[in-house]
C-alpha positions in Angstrom: 0.0 0.0 0.0 1.3 3.4 -0.9 0.3 4.9 2.4 1.8 8.3 1.7 -0.1 8.6 -1.5 -3.3 7.4 0.2 -2.7 10.0 3.0 -2.4 12.7 0.3 -5.7 11.5 -1.2 -7.4 11.4 2.3 -6.3 15.0 3.0 -7.5 16.1 -0.4 -10.9 14.5 0.3 -11.2 16.5 3.5 -10.0 19.7 1.8 -12.4 19.4 -1.2 -15.3 18.0 0.8 -16.1 15.1 -1.6 -14.4 12.0 -3.2 -15.3 13.1 -6.7 -13.7 16.6 -6.3 -10.6 15.1 -4.6 -10.3 12.6 -7.5 -10.3 15.4 -10.0 -7.6 17.3 -8.1 -5.5 14.1 -7.7 -6.0 13.2 -11.4 -7.4 9.8 -10.7 -10.9 8.2 -11.0 -13.5 8.3 -8.3 -13.5 4.5 -7.9 -9.7 4.6 -7.5 -9.9 7.2 -4.7 -12.8 5.3 -3.1 -10.6 2.1 -3.0 -7.8 4.1 -1.4 -10.1 5.3 1.4 -11.5 1.8 1.9 -7.9 0.5 2.1 -7.0 3.1 4.8 -10.1 2.3 6.8 -9.3 -1.4 6.6 -5.7 -0.7 7.6 -6.8 1.3 10.7 -9.8 -0.9 11.4 -12.2 2.1 11.9 -14.2 4.5 9.7 -12.3 7.6 8.8 -14.9 9.4 6.7 -18.6 10.2 7.2 -20.8 11.3 4.2 -23.8 13.6 4.4 -25.8 15.8 2.1 -23.4 18.7 2.9 -20.3 16.8 2.0 -17.6 14.4 3.3 -16.0 15.0 6.7 -13.7 13.2 9.0 -14.8 11.0 11.9 -13.1 11.4 15.2 -10.5 8.8 14.2 -10.2 10.6 10.8 -9.4 13.9 12.5 -6.6 12.3 14.4 -5.2 10.6 11.3 -5.5 13.8 9.3 -3.4 15.7 11.8 -0.6 13.1 11.6 -1.0 12.6 7.9 -0.5 16.3 7.3 2.7 16.2 9.2 4.0 13.2 7.2 3.1 14.7 3.9 4.7 18.1 4.9 7.8 16.3 6.1 8.1 14.4 2.8 7.7 17.6 0.9 10.4 19.3 2.9 12.7 16.3 2.4 12.3 16.5 -1.3 12.9 20.3 -1.1 16.1 19.7 0.8 17.3 17.3 -1.9 16.3 19.8 -4.6 18.3 22.5 -2.7 21.5 20.5 -3.3 21.3 21.8 -6.9 22.1 25.4 -7.7 18.5 26.3 -8.6 15.8 26.3 -5.9 12.7 24.2 -6.6 9.7 22.4 -5.2 6.4 23.5 -3.7 6.1 25.9 -0.7 2.7 26.7 0.7 2.3 30.2 2.2 -0.4 32.0 4.0 -0.2 35.8 3.8 -2.5 38.6 4.9 -4.2 40.9 2.4 -2.2 44.0 3.5 1.1 42.2 2.8 -0.1 40.6 -0.4 -1.2 43.9 -2.0 2.0 45.7 -1.3 5.8 45.3 -1.8 6.0 41.9 -0.1 3.4 40.4 -2.4 5.3 41.9 -5.4 8.6 40.5 -4.2 7.0 37.0 -3.9 5.6 37.3 -7.5 9.1 38.1 -8.8 10.4 34.8 -7.5 8.4 33.0 -10.2 10.5 34.6 -12.8 13.8 34.2 -10.9 13.2 30.5 -9.9 10.9 28.8 -12.4 11.3 25.5 -10.5 10.0 27.0 -7.3 6.2 26.5 -7.0 4.7 29.0 -4.6 1.2 28.2 -3.4 0.2 31.6 -1.9 -3.1 31.8 0.0 -4.2 35.3 0.7 -6.3 35.3 3.9 -6.6 37.3 7.1 -7.8 34.5 9.3 -5.5 33.0 11.9 -4.4 29.7 10.2 -3.0 26.8 12.1 -0.1 26.1 9.8 0.7 22.8 11.5 -2.7 21.2 11.1 -3.4 22.8 7.7 -0.1 21.9 6.1 1.4 25.3 5.5 5.1 25.8 5.2 5.1 29.5 6.2 2.7 32.2 7.3 3.3 36.0 7.3 1.2 37.8 9.8 0.8 41.2 11.4 -0.8 41.9 14.8 -1.9 38.8 16.6 -1.0 35.3 15.6 -3.3 33.2 17.8 -2.5 29.9 19.5 -0.3 27.5 17.7 2.4 24.9 18.2 4.4 26.5 15.4 7.6 28.5 15.7 7.1 32.3 15.6 9.7 34.9 14.7 9.1 38.6 14.9 10.8 40.0 11.8 9.7 43.6 11.9 7.4 46.4 13.1 5.2 48.9 11.3 5.0 52.4 12.6 1.3 53.2 13.2 -0.9 56.3 13.4 -4.5 57.0 14.4 -6.4 58.5 11.5 -9.9 59.8 10.6 -11.4 61.8 7.8 -11.5 65.6 8.3 -15.3 65.5 7.9 -15.5 63.1 10.9 -13.2 65.4 13.0 -15.2 68.5 11.9 -18.3 66.9 13.3 -16.9 65.2 16.4 -14.0 67.4 17.4 -10.2 66.9 17.3 -8.9 65.4 20.5 -5.8 66.9 22.2 -5.5 64.3 25.0 -5.6 60.5 25.0 -8.4 60.6 27.6 -10.8 62.1 24.9 -10.5 59.1 22.5 -13.2 57.1 24.2 -15.7 59.5 22.9 -14.8 58.7 19.3 -16.1 55.8 17.1 -13.4 53.2 16.4 -13.5 51.3 13.1 -11.9 47.9 13.8 -10.2 45.8 11.1 -11.0 42.2 12.0 -7.3 41.2 11.6 -6.3 43.7 14.4 -8.5 42.0 17.0 -8.1 45.0 19.3 -8.9 44.3 23.0 -10.6 47.6 24.0 -7.6 49.8 24.1 -4.4 50.9 22.3 -1.2 51.9 24.0 0.2 55.4 23.2 3.1 57.3 24.5 3.8 61.0 25.1 6.9 62.6 26.6 8.1 59.1 27.5 4.9 58.2 29.5 2.7 55.3 28.4 -1.0 55.6 28.4 -4.0 53.6 27.1 -6.8 55.0 24.9 -10.2 53.4 25.3 -11.7 52.0 22.0 -15.4 52.5 21.5 -15.8 50.0 18.6 -18.7 51.0 16.3 -17.9 49.0 13.2 -15.9 45.9 12.4 -14.7 45.3 8.8 -12.9 42.4 7.2 -10.9 43.8 4.3 -8.5 46.7 3.9 -10.7 48.3 1.2 -13.7 48.2 3.5 -11.7 49.8 6.3 -10.4 52.6 4.0 -13.9 53.3 2.7 -15.3 53.5 6.2 -12.7 56.0 7.2 -13.1 58.1 4.1 -16.9 58.1 4.6 -16.3 59.6 8.0 -17.6 56.7 10.1 -14.8 56.8 12.7 -11.1 56.5 13.3 -8.7 53.6 13.0 -5.1 52.6 13.7 -3.2 52.1 10.4 0.5 51.4 9.5 1.9 54.8 8.5 3.1 53.4 5.2 -0.5 52.7 4.2 -1.9 56.0 5.6 0.7 58.4 4.2 -0.8 58.9 0.7 -4.2 59.6 2.2 -2.7 62.0 4.8 -0.7 63.9 2.1 -3.8 64.2 0.0 -5.9 65.5 3.0 -8.3 62.5 2.7 -7.3 61.4 6.2 -5.9 63.4 9.2 -3.7 62.2 12.0 -5.3 62.2 15.5 -3.2 62.9 18.5 -0.2 63.9 16.4 1.9 64.6 19.5 1.6 61.0 20.6 3.5 57.8 19.5 1.2 54.9 18.9 2.2 51.3 19.6 3.8 49.7 16.5 2.2 46.8 14.7 4.4 43.6 14.8 5.2 41.5 11.8 5.7 37.8 12.3 6.9 34.8 10.3 5.3 31.5 11.4 6.6 28.1 10.4 5.8 24.5 11.6 8.9 23.6 13.5 12.6 24.4 13.9 13.7 22.2 11.0 11.2 23.6 8.6 13.5 26.4 7.2 15.1 24.7 4.2 17.4 26.5 1.7 14.3 26.9 -0.6 12.4 28.4 2.2 15.2 30.9 2.8 14.9 32.1 -0.8 11.3 32.9 0.0 12.1 34.5 3.3 14.8 36.7 1.7 12.2 37.9 -0.8 9.8 38.8 2.1 12.6 40.7 3.8 13.3 42.6 0.5 9.6 43.5 0.3 9.6 44.8 3.9 12.7 47.0 3.2 10.7 48.6 0.4 7.9 49.6 2.7 9.7 52.4 4.4 9.0 53.4 8.0 9.3 49.7 8.8 11.8 48.2 11.3 13.2 44.9 10.1 14.7 42.3 12.4 16.8 39.5 10.9 17.2 36.2 12.7 20.2 33.9 12.4 18.1 30.8 11.9 16.4 32.5 8.8 19.6 33.5 7.1 20.8 31.9 3.8 23.7 29.5 4.5 27.0 30.1 2.9 
């Protein structure tokens, strides 16, 4: 039995939600993938899949096996990537989860350029703002800002965005321009779901830390929705300065509490375990660093375990 291949088919069934869809992705017939699933269930002596009108899902045993199978498949992929790295040209598949803000700016552009520079390198880039579990979901790398959630993965802070509090002049004309942090609780806060603010932001003035209360009035889930809400005068938000600068210079947005320093927004690389950073992965990580350098007003932190080897 080709257990590794069967595990790949099993994971694809769970990912696609049906045997027929998984068979199309795997390039085999539905009877063949059904036979593979039956062989796995016979091997483990328990049902692994349950079928319903809404699709195919894992049983309790299937969920356990899917977690371990994802690790095995990922380890095999990395093993092949390490062997490929012995050649002079990086190659192989790397699965990346990246936030929309990163994907739509210099980091996303830097990753796109890798396709031209390394044609044998297959980047599977998923743009999403949810907190993925890269271990359970089989990702090789995630690039995140703000919070990263609970995970058994390895986390490295690789930089910080300078941030500012901004609102439309029309909003400030109606609601007043605060001069002290204690006044911020009177203003409507527009929360980007990826930020997951906890009711306050930390600010600093003259070396003294303070907290501003956040009265959340609206939660949006994409950067474009956030900018539209701000421009329409629905409230204020905390933005990386590199994203806000053009709007500030055009007068579309205005900085609130300009005498204060707002807490920076951290940038993280997340990967499954300490041995996950192959030479191929370092090519990708270097591209991410290059993209961050092009942001401006961004502090970049390089870690020894992420460097290219000599």
